[in-house]
C-alpha positions, 0 to 999 in steps of 0.5 A, spaced: 834 334 260 837 333 266 839 339 271 846 336 270 846 336 262 842 343 263 848 346 267 854 343 262 850 345 256 850 352 259 858 352 261 860 349 254 857 356 251 860 360 255 865 364 250 868 369 255 875 365 256 881 368 257 887 364 254 889 363 261 882 360 263 882 356 257 888 352 259 886 352 267 879 349 264 883 344 259 888 342 265 882 340 270 878 336 264 885 332 262 886 331 270 879 328 271 878 324 265 884 324 260 888 318 259 895 317 255 896 311 251 903 310 248 905 304 244 910 303 239 912 310 239 905 312 238 902 317 243 895 318 243 891 323 249 884 321 249 878 323 253 871 320 253 865 325 254 858 323 254 855 329 249 857 331 243 857 339 245 862 337 250 866 334 245 866 340 241 867 344 247 874 340 248 876 341 241 875 348 241 880 348 248 885 344 244 885 349 239 885 355 243 891 352 247 895 351 241 895 344 241 892 343 234 886 339 232 883 333 235 879 327 232 872 326 235 870 319 234 863 316 236 862 310 239 857 306 242 857 305 250 855 297 251 853 297 258 847 302 257 846 303 250 848 310 250 852 314 245 859 317 248 864 321 244 872 319 244 876 325 243 883 324 241 890 328 240 895 324 237 903 326 236 908 325 241 911 333 240 904 336 240 902 332 247 909 333 250 908 341 249 901 341 251 902 337 257 908 342 259 904 348 258 898 345 262 903 343 268 901 336 267 907 333 265 912 329 269 915 323 271 920 319 268 918 319 261 918 325 257 910 324 256 907 323 262 900 325 264 900 327 271 894 324 275 894 329 281 894 337 280 901 340 282 898 346 284 891 350 285 891 356 280 893 362 283 889 367 279 881 367 281 879 367 274 883 361 273 880 358 279 873 359 276 875 356 270 879 350 273 872 348 277 868 349 271 873 344 267 872 339 273 865 339 273 864 338 266 869 332 266 866 329 272 860 333 275 853 332 277 848 336 280 840 334 282 835 339 284 828 336 286 823 337 291 823 330 293 830 328 293 833 335 295 839 338 292 846 334 291 852 336 287 858 331 286 864 331 282 868 325 281 875 327 282 879 320 281 885 320 286 884 323 293 890 328 292 886 331 286 879 331 291 883 335 296 886 340 291 879 341 288 876 342 295 882 347 297 880 351 290 873 351 293 875 353 300 878 359 296 871 361 294 868 360 301 864 353 299 865 347 303 865 340 300 865 333 303 870 328 301 867 321 300 870 314 297 867 310 293 871 304 290 877 306 288 875 313 286 874 319 291 868 324 290 867 331 293 859 332 294 855 338 297 848 337 299 846 344 302 842 348 297 846 355 298 853 352 297 850 349 291 848 356 289 854 359 290 858 353 286 854 355 280 855 362 281 863 361 281 863 357 275 858 362 272 852 358 270 847 364 271 841 360 267 842 354 272 843 358 278 836 362 276 833 355 275 836 353 282 834 359 286 827 359 283 826 351 285 828 353 292 823 359 292 818 354 290 820 349 295 820 354 301 813 356 299 810 349 299 814 348 305 811 354 308 804 353 306 804 345 308 806 348 315 801 353 315 795 348 313 798 342 318 798 347 323 791 350 321 788 343 321 791 341 327 788 347 331 781 345 327 782 338 330 783 341 337 777 346 336 772 340 334 775 335 340 774 341 345 767 343 343 765 335 343 768 334 350 764 340 352 757 338 349 758 331 352 759 335 359 753 339 358 749 333 357 752 330 363 750 336 367 743 336 364 742 329 366 745 329 373 744 336 375 739 340 370 741 346 367 736 350 371 740 349 377 746 352 375 748 359 377 747 364 371 754 364 369 755 357 368 748 356 365 750 362 360 756 358 358 752 351 357 747 355 353 752 359 349 756 352 347 750 349 345 748 355 340 755 355 337 758 348 337 763 350 332 766 356 335 773 356 339 773 358 346 776 365 344 770 366 339 765 363 344 768 368 349 767 374 344 759 372 344 758 374 351 755 380 353 760 383 356 765 379 352 770 374 356 777 372 355 779 365 353 781 363 360 775 365 363 770 361 358 775 355 360 774 356 367 767 356 367 767 349 363 772 347 368 767 349 374 762 345 370 766 339 370 767 339 377 760 339 378 759 333 374 765 330 378 762 331 385 755 329 383 758 322 380 761 321 387 755 323 391 751 317 386 757 312 388 757 314 395 749 313 395 749 306 391 755 304 396 750 305 402 744 302 399 748 296 398 751 296 405 
């Protein structure tokens, strides 16, 4: 089951709804997905939904708002081969009364379904219900380790998108606006904002799942950073040790370890004895212990000795050729 469907299945089983909230939720669903058909004096209000559970939920909302029973028809979606459900409410008077109650009736005809919301619900609980209905009708959400987080609501018109954005702003949740074809979408990619949205629409189970995924993802990222850092440090230690061992071989060839000062000879022998140790670890093995910078200083002195010896060899070679 996709995360979108998981959230919607939780929302349709949310039974604690006041009558005003049921009306706000139904208004949002009609606004985003409803369409009114008038032909030969026959009035039909229709909504097409992708899951039977959504259709049953909408059926309940119609009854709770006093519109009466609606017919649920199942049909086959041709393009994707998936089943979808068409819920229809018939009757001129019933539809007119419902649209009037939901404040979605307007225009020159007595039955006219507004495509833009006249106003954002005033009560906070109704705003939650309005956003819940909008998500049920046109929302999707994804949360995966690879693709990240993405919340999107297909609002249809720009005015509807702006109204929904204002409704979200009342809860301090920002949303970006995008146009795709003739439709406008609200979207959010920030995981914290998406978690706030789930909290607002009262999808507690989905919120816990999202927070759990966020914690796991954060821990994995932290572990990966630590592993990468540790690997980089080990690579650096190995590279430094190899360079110092090569330097000691040059010293032995050109100068001889026995000709070194006691401090430099001790550093060379200690490195050969512990080739895998870091400079800090190597310093702790001296008696008395040395700091990392002190050990590094001794190897710089060895490097200077080798450079001077190589310069002398070059000068002698040039003199012989001359």
